[in-house]
C-alpha positions, 0 to 999 in steps of 0.5 A, spaced: 427 328 845 433 333 844 438 332 839 445 335 841 449 339 837 456 339 837 461 345 833 468 343 832 468 337 837 465 341 843 458 341 845 454 347 843 449 351 847 443 350 843 439 343 842 434 342 837 427 339 839 426 334 835 419 332 837 417 339 834 419 341 827 418 348 827 422 349 834 427 344 831 428 349 825 428 355 829 433 353 833 437 350 827 437 357 824 439 361 831 445 356 832 452 357 830 452 350 827 457 348 821 454 347 815 456 339 815 452 338 822 446 342 820 445 338 814 446 332 817 441 334 823 436 336 818 437 329 814 437 325 821 430 329 823 427 326 816 430 319 817 433 317 824 437 312 822 442 317 819 449 316 822 451 323 823 458 320 827 460 316 821 458 321 816 462 326 819 468 322 820 468 321 812 467 328 811 473 329 815 477 324 811 475 327 805 478 334 808 484 331 810 485 328 803 484 335 799 489 338 804 494 332 802 493 334 795 494 341 796 501 339 800 504 337 793 503 345 791 508 350 793 506 353 800 504 360 797 499 357 792 496 352 797 494 357 802 490 361 797 483 360 797 482 359 789 487 353 789 483 350 795 477 351 791 480 348 785 483 342 789 476 341 792 473 341 785 478 336 783 477 331 789 470 331 787 469 331 780 475 328 777 477 321 778 484 319 781 487 316 787 484 322 791 477 318 790 479 311 788 477 313 781 470 314 783 468 322 782 461 325 784 456 325 778 450 329 777 444 323 777 441 325 771 435 320 772 433 324 778 436 331 778 431 334 783 432 329 788 425 326 788 427 319 790 426 317 797 433 319 801 436 322 794 437 329 798 441 326 804 448 327 804 450 320 806 446 317 800 450 321 796 457 319 799 455 312 798 452 312 791 457 318 788 450 320 784 447 327 787 442 332 785 442 340 786 441 339 793 446 334 795 451 336 791 452 344 793 451 342 800 457 337 800 461 342 796 459 347 802 460 342 807 467 340 805 469 347 803 467 350 810 472 345 813 478 348 808 477 355 810 473 357 804 468 363 804 462 359 801 455 360 801 449 358 797 444 361 792 438 359 788 435 359 781 428 356 780 428 349 783 435 349 783 441 351 789 448 352 787 454 355 791 457 362 791 465 362 792 468 369 794 476 369 793 479 372 799 485 375 794 480 379 790 474 379 794 470 377 787 464 372 788 463 367 783 458 362 782 460 354 782 455 350 779 456 343 783 452 339 778 457 341 772 464 339 775 464 346 780 465 350 774 465 358 774 458 360 772 455 367 770 449 369 772 446 370 765 447 362 764 442 361 770 437 366 766 438 362 760 437 355 763 431 357 767 428 363 766 427 368 772 424 375 772 428 381 773 423 383 779 425 376 782 433 377 782 432 385 784 428 382 790 433 377 792 429 371 790 434 368 786 442 369 784 443 372 791 449 371 795 445 368 801 447 370 809 449 364 813 442 364 816 439 364 809 443 359 807 441 354 813 434 356 811 435 353 804 438 347 808 432 346 812 427 346 807 428 339 806 424 339 813 418 343 810 418 338 803 418 332 808 412 334 812 408 336 806 410 329 803 407 326 809 401 330 810 403 334 816 401 340 813 399 344 819 407 343 822 409 345 815 405 351 815 409 353 822 416 351 819 414 355 813 413 361 817 420 360 821 423 359 814 420 365 811 422 370 817 429 367 816 429 369 809 423 373 807 424 373 799 424 365 799 419 365 794 419 357 794 417 357 801 411 361 800 409 357 795 410 351 799 406 354 805 400 356 800 400 348 798 400 346 805 394 350 806 391 347 800 392 340 802 388 342 809 383 345 805 382 339 800 383 334 806 378 337 811 373 340 806 373 339 799 374 331 799 369 331 805 364 336 802 364 335 794 358 341 794 359 348 797 352 347 799 354 341 803 359 345 808 356 345 815 355 352 817 360 351 823 366 350 817 365 355 813 369 360 816 375 355 817 374 353 809 374 361 807 380 362 812 384 356 808 382 359 802 385 366 803 391 363 806 393 359 800 391 365 795 395 370 800 401 365 800 402 365 792 400 372 791 406 374 796 411 369 792 408 373 785 409 380 788 416 378 789 417 376 782 416 368 782 413 365 777 411 357 776 417 354 773 416 349 767 420 343 768 423 340 762 
């Protein structure tokens, strides 16, 4: 089955092969699809009941409202990227006529979006409660439609937005889980410790390229495959993501986890004692173990360290 992509209302040349996760992700990363459609394609891959057309229509309506807000400003101000960013920030995080008094909020009960469906854009639009995946993705999707220069960046177990002001060329961090405030790199380092090596290698705080940002959006596919026990597919998807963003230590760790899950299911649980492993399975078991260790070693070589959850 193929999922057609549209860009700007016209059919795109690329199509996403839904039956093969690695091919789906590879085609997504190679396409020129916008961020909103990319996120919805990922969400629909995980949950086929997602209504892409309805969600896109809602996003378009939100953009129209932000433009209406900008229309109250002097034309010379309304056209600047900084004012557009501020208007979007007000639309999302401050209650008013523009959002029917229902601003979007950080879901403190599920900050990492671990509950089923929590990371999906459509769920965020309904509940108005988001996490460090859905919140930056919505800001990114709407901002792109407003003509802003935005991308994603990461900290340990966290995603945020990078905004480049056209007038000054300066790039700012926008913390979408906290009202879209301008945030210094030092703040992230204080909140979630990360090594100098990881920052130097582009693991964290990097202004990601478009392809790298798309790989962050597509990481939900990898997470879902592991959660549903499709570990071989997860490894194949991880390889595609790593090719797009080699410094993505999170993906390396998830790849190592998938190898361990295969080892656990096919070897450890079946043969509690090492001496019980059939001779014809020993090479396979050793390969899984080495692949698990190699993935974690590569992540650590980039400066990744296991984050401590609060």
